[in-house]
N, C-alpha and C positions, 0 to 999 in steps of 0.2 A: 391843789389836789393833783393836777397833771404832773407837776415835778415830783411829787411823792410816788405816783405810780411808775414813773420812769426809773426812779431810784430802785424801787422794788424789783422791776424787771432786770435791771443791770445786776443786782445782787444774785438774782436767780440764774442768769446766764453765766455769771462768774462761778457759781457753785457747780453748775453742770461741767464747765470747762475744767475746773479743778478735779472733779471726779474722774473725768476722762483721762486727764494727765496722770492721776494716781493709778488708774487701772493700767495705763500703758506702762508705767514704771514697774508695778508689781508683776505684770505679765512678762515684760522683757528682761528685767533685771533680777527679780526674785525667783521667777519661774520661767526661764527662757525656753524657746523652741529649739530643738536640736534633732539630729539624726543619729540613729544607732542601728548596727547590724546584728542579726541573729542567724545562727545556722539551724535550719529547720529540717527534720526528717521528712522524707517524701513517702506519702501513702498512695495507694492506688484505689480506683473505683472501677467496677465492672470486672467481668470474668474473662480470662484468656481462653479462646476456644480449645477444646481438647485436641491434643496432637501438635499444638503449636507452642513455641517458646518465644520470649521477648528479651532482647538484650538492648543495652544502651540506657536503661533506667538508672539514674543516679540515686545514691542512698540519701542525699540531702542536697538542699539549695541554700544560698545565702539570700536573706531578705533584709532590705534596708527600709527602715520606717522613720517617720517624722512625728514628733510630739514634744510636749513640754515635760519638765522634770516630774511633775505630779503624774502624768500619764504613763511615763516610762518607768517610774519607780516600782521596783518588784517584778517587772515583766520578765518572763523566761522564755526559752525557745519552745518549750512544751506548750505555751499559751497560743502558739500559732498552729495553723494547719496548711500543709502544702499537698495538693492532690493532683495526680495525673489520671485522666480517664482512659481506661483500656477497653472500652466498649467498642464492638464492631470492628475488630482487628482482622486483617487478612494478610496472607503471606507477602512479604516484601518490605519496603521501607516506608515509614510514616513519621509525621511530626505531631507532637501533642503539647498543648500549653500546660504550664504549671499554674494552677489555681491556688492563690494564697488567701487565707482568711486571717486577719490580724485582730487583736483585742480592741474593744470599743474605744474610739477616740484617737487611734493611731492611723496615720496615712501611710500606705505602702508606696514607697518611692521607687524601689527597683527590686527585681527578682533576678538572681543569677544562678543557672540559666533560667531564662523566662520561658523557654520551650525546650523540649528534649527530642532528639533524633533517635527513633526506635527502629530496630531490625526484627521483623517477625519471621521466624524460620520453623520448618518442620522438625519434629523430634524423632531421631532415629537411634538405633543402637547397633553396635558392631563389636566383634571380638578382636582384640589387638594383642600382639605378643609383647612380652616383657623382655628387656635387655639389661643385664647387670653388669656394672663396672665397679672397680675397687678404688678406694681412696687410701693413699699412704702405702708404707712398705712394712713388712713383718720385721721382727728382731733379726739382728745379724746372724747368719748361719741358718735361717729359715726362709722358705719361699712359699708363695701362694699358688695354688692350682686354679683351674677354671671354676668360677663360681657357679652354683646351682640355685635356681629359683623354683618355688613351688607355690601355686601353679605357675605354669609357663606363660599363660595368657589370662587376660581379664575382659570383662564385659563393660563397655562404656556406653553411656546414654546421654544425649543432649542435642543441641542444634545441629542440623545436618552440615552446615558450613564449617563448624568447628570440628565435628566428629570425622568428617572426611579428610581433614588436614592431619589427623593423628595416625601415623603409620606404625609407630612403636613407642612404647613408654619406657624411659630410662630410670633405673633405680641404682643408687650408689651405696655400697657397703663400706664402712670404715674398718681397715685392718691395721691401722697405725701401731707400730711397736708391739704386735702380738706374736706369741710363740705357740699358739694353739689354734685349733679349728675355731672359725667364727660362725656363730649362729645368731641371726638377728631377725626380728619381725619388723618389717618396714612399711610405712605408708605408701600407697601408690599415688604419685603426684599427677593430678589432672587439672586442666584449666578451669576457671570459675564458670559455673553454670553446667558443668559436666559431672554426672554421677558415675561411680565405678563399683563393680562387684566382682570379687571382694575388694574391700578398700585397703587391706593389709595382706602381705605375703611373707612367706618365710624365705630367708636367703642363707645358704650355707656355702662358706668359703673354706676349702681344705687348706690348712697350713702345715707344712711338713719340713723336716730338716732338709738341708741342701745335700742330698745323697743320691746316688744312682737309684733308679726305680725300674720295676718290671711288672708287667700286668700278668697275673697268675689266675688260673681257674679255682673256683671254690669247690672244696670237696665236702659234701654233707655227711656228717657222722651222726648216727643214732644208736640208742641203746635200748634193750628190752624187746619184748614181743607184743604184737597186736593181740586182740581178742581172738578166742578160738574160731577157727574157720576163716581167719583173715590173714592176709600177708601183705608186706610192703612191696609195692611194684615199682615205685619211682620216688626219688627225692630231688627236688628242684630248688636252687637258690636263685634269689633275685637281689642284686645282680649276680650273674653267673661268673664274673671275673672282678678282681680288685687290684689296686695298684699298691705294690709292695716297695718300701724303701729300706735299703740295707747296703752294707758294703758289697762291692762286686763279687768277692769270693763267697759271700753268703747267698747271693742271689743265684749264683751258678748251681748250687746244690738243691734249690727248691723247685719242685714240679707243680705244687698246688698249695692252697691254704685251707686247712681244716676248720670246720665249725666246732663249737663246743658240742658235746654229746647231747642229742635231743632224745628225751624219754618218750618212747612210743608204747609203753606197757598198757595193754588192755584197750587200745583205740580200735574203733570199728568204723571210723569215718576218716575222711582226709583231715590232716592236722596242718594248720597254718601258724607259724611261730616265728618271732624274731630271735635270732641267734647271734651271739658275738663270735668273732673269729679268734682262733688260737694264735698267739704271737710266737712264731718259732724263735729259737735262740739266734741272736745277732740281728733280728729284724728291728728296726727303729720305729717304723710306723706302717699302718695299713689304712688305706682310704678306699671305701668307708670301712670302719671297723666292726660293723655288724651288717647282717643281711636278713632278708625275709625268706624262710624256708617253707616249702610246701611238701609234706609227706603224703603220698597217695597210697591208699590201701584198697584191696578188693577181696572178695570171697574166694577162697581157695577152690580150685577146679580139681576134681578127682582125676588121677592119672594112672596109666598102666606102667608096669616096669619098663616097657619099651619107650615110653614117653618121658620118663624121668630125665630132667635136665642134667647136664653135666655139672657137678659141683665145683666151685672155685676153691683152690687151696686156701686154708685159713690164713696163711702168711702172705697171700698174694696182695700186692699193693693196690688200694682202690684207685679208680679213675674218677675224674670229675663227673663224667656222664652217668655213672652208676652209683647208687648209694652203697655204703659199706656199714657194717654193723661190728663194732669193735668187741 
């Protein structure tokens, strides 16, 4: 009876040993433990105090985990959570750990970076000027004049340390191989974490033929008559002078550049209108080729014969300072 009992115990121990060996085999050979990396997006917890900004926060971290094939099978980056707590921040530098939560059964081996260095700064805003430069060259026989940007300055807002380093914002317009004026709407480039208003500006680069030029005054021309009891007292062009490109012999004969006739029939209030400029014979280009005109009117004042103003001869040449009616 004793020998039979010993034999039964031996068989039982042998069975347990075989089961353990089989489990080790299945675990390490059929379902081995390994490590795998995932890039996990970083979320934040807590609110940033009003008037402060935080820089140095990464968009993602690399998480290395350990697990067997069955545990890692089908796991994606979105199954993890990486959080940085932004509670109780104050101005200056601080360090915050990255807290990672992994799917059940996986062991987090490493997080890179395991903590982040944050800079907390005041948010300020300031107006800064824009500076335009050109890239490339016009077609042969043409040249580019000074570029113009509208508006000439923008409002930027962001961390004080970054904003205080920005003295001017550069914008580049491409004029490669062009033979005509360039008008572009360009984005205003600013560093990350900085907002700008407006974020787009208009750039105008005059491109003209390579000819002699001369700055001439604009002569405003108008036609018709205002409403009864009203008279035109002044006509103003903005800009008041333009750059004219033409052969030298043509430029010598020019004293001013006329606008297209502006109709003032029946007006009883000041008139503001955009007007194109007349291109005299022999002139190749005018920059700009149109102006804004303001026609000012007022009520006629009764006058006595002694107060009648001296009339100007009908054939007298108009001057830029005074409007003329053809």
